[in-house]
N, C-alpha and C positions, 0 to 999 in steps of 0.2 A: 018250216025250214028244217032241213035234216041235220042230224047230229054230226055227220061226217062231211060237211060242206067244205070243199077244197079251198075256196076263196078266203074263208075265215082263217083257216090254218096258215095260209100264205101271208096274210096281213099280220097275224100274231108273230110269225117267224121274223119278218123284217123289223117289227117293233122291238123284239128281243135283241136282234143283232145291233141295231142302232144304240140301244141302251147299254149294251156291253162295250161298244166302241167308245161311248162317252165316258163310261166309268174307267175304262182303260187309260184314256187321256188324262182324266182328272187324277188318277192314282199316280201317273208318271211324272206330273209336275209337283215341285216342292218349293217352299219359300226359299228365296235366294240366301237368306241368312243361314238356313240349315245346310245348304249346299256349301257355303263358305266354311262353316264349321267342320264339315266333313273333309274338305280339301286341306284345312289346317291340320287335321289328324293324319291325313294321308301323306302330306308333304311338309317339309320343315319351313313353312312360311307363316306370316301373320298379316291379315288384311286390316287396313285402316279405312274407315268410312264414317259418314254421318248417317244416323238412323233414318232420316227422311229421304236419303238417297236410295235406299234399298227396300224401304217399307212397301208392302203390297205388291212386290215383284215376285212372280213365280216362274221357275224355269224347269226344263227337263234335266234330270241328273245326267252328267256326262258318264260315258262308259268307264269302267274300272281299268281297262287296259290302256287308257290315254295317260300321257305324261302331263306335267303341270302346264307347259306351254300350249299343248293341244286342248286341254280342258278349259283354259282361259279363252282361247280362240273360239271354242264351242259356245261358251257363255256370251261372248261379245256378239256372236252371230245371232243369238236369240233375242237379246235385249239391247237397248241403246245406252250401254255403259262402257267405260274404258277402264282398263287395268293398267296402272302406271307403276312400274317398278322403282321404288325408292333406293333399295340396295338389294343384296342377295336374298334376304329373308323377309323384307317388308314390301308390301304392295298396297298402293292407294287406289281407292275406287271413286270415280266421279261420273256423273251423267254426261253422256255424249252431247256436244253442242251441234245443233243442226244449222248449217250455214246456207243461207239463201240470198237471192237478190231482191231487195225491197224497192218498190216504186209506188208513185202516187201522184195525185193532182191536188194542188192547194187552191181553194176558191174562197172568195169573200162570202161570208154568211148572209149579208144583207142583199147584195145584188147578184151574187153568183159569178162575178168576174174573176179571171185568173189572178193570182197573187204572185208576182215575180220578185226576184231578188230576196227571197226569204232564206234564212240560214237553217239548214236541216243537219243535225249532227247527232252522233252517238259517242260512245267511249273511244272508238278507234277510227271512225269515218266521219266525213262532213262533205256537204255539197250545198248548192243554191238552186232555187227553182228558176226555170227559164220564163220567157214571156208568156207561155201557155200555162204556167203554174206547175209544170212537170218536173219531177225529180226522181233520182234513183240512187240507191246505196248498195253497191256490190259487196258480196262476202259478209253479209250481216247475220248475226246470230238471232234465231227466233226468240221472241219475248225480251229482246234487249230494249233498253229505254231509248226511244227516238224522240228528240226534242226539236221544236220549231221556234225560231226567234225572228221577229220582224219589227221594225221601228213603228209601224202603224197598226200593229195587231198585238193582241195578248199572247203571251207565251203559252205553248201547248205541248203536251206529251202525247205522241201517237201510239196507238195500240195495233199490233199485227198478230193477234192471237189466232185468227182464222185466215190463213193465207190462201189466196186463190190465184189463178193464172192471170186475172185481170188486175190492172192497177186501180187501187182504191181512191176515192175522192174524200178529201178532208176540208172542212169548212172552218175558216179562221174568224174569230170575233174581233171587229175593229176596236182599237184602243182609243178611248176618248178622254182627254185630259181637260177637266173643268177648272179654270183658273179663277181665283177670287178677284173681286173687283178691286182695282188699284185707283186710289184717289191721290192726286198730286197736289200737294200743298207746298208753299214756299219754293216754287219752281226756280231752280238755279240758286236763288238766295231769298232771304226773307222779303216779303212784299211783292213778289211776282207770282201770280196765280193763273191757272188755265180754267176757262169756263167750259160748260158742256157744249156750247155752240162753236167752240174752236177759237174764241177770242182769248187773247193774252192781256191781262190787266196788270199794270205796274203802279203800285202805290208808292209814288216817288218819296213822299215824306217819311215813310216807314221802311224804305228799302235800304239794306246794308250796302255800303260802298263796295263796288266791284274792284278787283285788283287793277292797278294802273291808273285809277281816277283820283283826282283831288276834289271833285265835286260831282254830284249826281247828274251828269249830262244825260238826258233822256235818250237822245239819238245814239249815243255810244252804248248805252245800256241795251237798247234794242238789238244792236249788232251781235250781242252775245247769245241771242236766241237762235235755234236751228232754222235754217233756210233764209237767214238775213245776213247780208254782208255788204261791203262797199268795195267795188272792184278797183277804184282809184284810191282806196285807203284814206278817205276823208270821213268826217263825222256825219255830215248831212246828206251826202249823195248815197242813198241807201238803195240797194237792190233786193227786192223781195221775191223769192222763188225764181230767180233768174230774170226777172223783169228789169226794165230800165227805170231810172230815177224819176223821169217825167210821167211814168205810169202810176205813181203813188199819189194818193190824196192825203194831204196833211192839213188838219183842221185845228184851229186854236179857238176854243169855246164856240165851235160851230162855224167859224169863219175860215175860209181857205187861205193858206199861206203860200205865196209864190217864192218868197225869199226866206230861206230857213237857216242861213248860216252867215257867219262873219269869217273874215280872213280866208276867203275862197273855200269855204266849207269846212275849215279846220276847227271852228268853234260854233256851237249852236247859237242861233239867233234868239232863242227863247230863254229867258232867265230861269235857271233851274230852281231858284228859290221860290218862285211863284206857282210852280206846277203842283197840282194836287194828285192827279192820277192820269195815266195814259193808257188808252185801249188800242191794241193792235189787231187788225183783221187781215189775215193772209189769204191770198188767192180768192178775191171776190169782195165786193162791198155791198152793203144793204142798198136796196133800190132808193130809199129815201135820201141817200147821200149821193150816189152816182159818181162816175168818172174815175173811180179807183179800180182800174183794170188789174193791177198787180197787187195792191193792198191799200189799206187805209190806216192812218195814225191819227187818233183823236186825242188832242192834248187839252186838259181841263185845268183851269187855275184852281188853287185850293180855296176851300170855303172857310167860313169864319172859324178860326182856331184859337182866338184869344178873347178875353172879356174886357181887356183894357188896351190902350194904345201901346204898341210895341214897335221898336225900331231895330234894324240890323244893318251893320256895315262891315265890309270885309274887302280883302284884296289878295291877289296872288301875283305872280310874275308876268301876267298878261293883262289883267284888268282889275278894276276896283268896282264894287257894287254897293248899292244902298237899297234897303227895303223898309217900307213903312206900312204898318197894318193898323187901321183905324176902325174899331167897331162902334157904331152909333145906334143903339137900340136894335131896330130891325134892319139897319143898313150896315154893310161891311165894305170898307174901302181898302184897296190894296194898290200901293204905289211902289214901283221898282224901277231902278235905273242901273245901267252898267256903262262904264267908260274905260276904253283902253288906255294903258299907261305908256304905249309906244311913242306917243307924240311928245312925251316929257323926257324920258330917258329909255335907253334900250337895255334889256336884260338878256341873259343867256337863253332863256326860254323863248323870248321874242325873236332872237336871232335864229334859233332853230326853226320856229314857225315860218319866218321869212324865207329861209333857205328852202324849206319844204314847199312853200307856195310857188317860188320862182325857180325851182331846180332845173326845169327844162325850158327856160325862156332866155331871151337875149339879155335880160336884166343882169343875169349872173354869168351865163355862158355865151359870150360873144367873141369868137376867135379872132375877128378882124378889128377888134377895138383894143386900144392900149389906154386903159383908164388910169388917169392921174389921181383923181379923188372922186368920191361919190357921196351923195346924201340921200337916203331913202327914209320916208316916213309913211307909216301905215297906221290908221286909226279906225276905230269903230265905236258905235254908240247905239244903245237901244233904250227905249223908255216904254213902260206899260202902265196903264191905269185901268183898274177893274173895280166895278161897283156891283154889289149883289144886294138886292132888296127883297126881303121875304115878308110880305104883308100878312100871310097866314101860313098854316102848316101845309096847305096844298098848293100855294102859289109861290113862284120863285122868278124874280125878274133880274136878269143879268145884262151887263153892258161892259164894253171895254174898248180901249184904244192902245194900239202898239205902233211905235215909231222906230224905224231902223235907219242907220246911216253907216256907210263904209267909205273911207277915203284913202287914197294912196298918192304920195308925192315922191318922185324919184328924179334926182338931178345928178349929173356926172360930168366930169371934165376929162376929155380923152385926147390923145395925141393922134391927129389924123395923118400927117405926113411931115417929114423932115425936109427943110429947105437949106440948100447950101452945100 
């Protein structure tokens, strides 16, 4: 290779030229802090700024023949900062906010389906996602906090550091609330409990008296449970889950009852003092029982509760009752009877029950009859006998008899027509 090779000299010349150009550009740029100090010496102004706002920023020094306004415009054209005049001699410096339109798609992280009706908001804008999960926020500042809120998903803060021309996809995490197990005891009042199989058990002897009752009538107590009512507002005509009364199966110690009330259903036919517990099954009956399309009510007499002979007698304004409990070793006898007092004398409560029973009948409302005097008598009677023999801890023999009677007598004298 020769000493005077023209190609080598040409390469060295271009390398030297590029190096000089680079040095010239590096020498021309100065830290923005030094440029501001120089402008404060040249003009009667003072700049106010935060150190992190201008740190690491280098600019070309404006020409000396420029005035203050032109020098500031020159600096704003080089870097993304704004000069804000506070008054004649004070100028504040802040970074320029880049405003863009932000858009995106919200998707479920588990299945990838669009998330609609999510709230997307920032400090000054808000919107909701459509059925495709799409949203957009116009005139939004880069790096501003964009938050997402949805009732079924966890809250999330979106990041738009690297903006592109395409709308980004964001995946939301479903929010799952795990509730602790709830165990219901003393349902409505003490002595009413719900079992795992859906049955409701009423311990009649340990149940608190419900408001409006003078004695623990089991059929009236059941009407306080959800889904159970009486459309004709009687005690014994019970409708379970919209079913009719004849679709209910009512058992007394395993025996089906067809007559369950006195006084046209206003009073229960089962003496409340002999009931131990009652089990209610709604919407279906075990196959071993059958015939309970709407529901089943199983009434069980109370078991041996005393170690010696006990007797009970009581009365109210409707009836009087007697209860005798006789424990004999392994045998337990329970004898109970109720008798209405309406056949002896009438009470205000009896009159109210009578008016309620015959409210829409000709007995009370006969527009074509001119009654001179009337005499009505209504009576009812029930008797129950239960025997429970327990020869061993695993054997239990039960038997019982129930007798019911209802009677009504109504006589009236009326003026049919006038003669003369």
